C-alpha angles and dihedrals in degrees: 000000000000090000090060092047091047092049092047094047093049092046090053092049092050091045090056094039108028094183094047097117096042097090139028095256091055093045090051090049090051091050091051090051093048102038095081086071088069088069092055092061115118094217140019090251091055091048090053091048091050091048091052090048090053088053092050096046098044102035090230121135124260088245090060090052092047093050091047090050092051092047091050091049093048090050091050092049098043102030132238094304090067109110112249115205 
């Protein structure tokens, strides 16, 4: 199920921003938009699979996905006033 949501969300992003995945800034923006799906996974294995799929679909590195996931988690734990780097 998450695969379908991931595919749909990325397709919508690319539809709105056709050149999104052409440069690193766009790929990072796509990762930030997709990474919340990691936290909807029902198991650690599914979260890893979703993370790898984000890497494959966006062309971003696994480190970019991991940093985005940590930043998302920190924001969720500390609220919107938490500084995001």
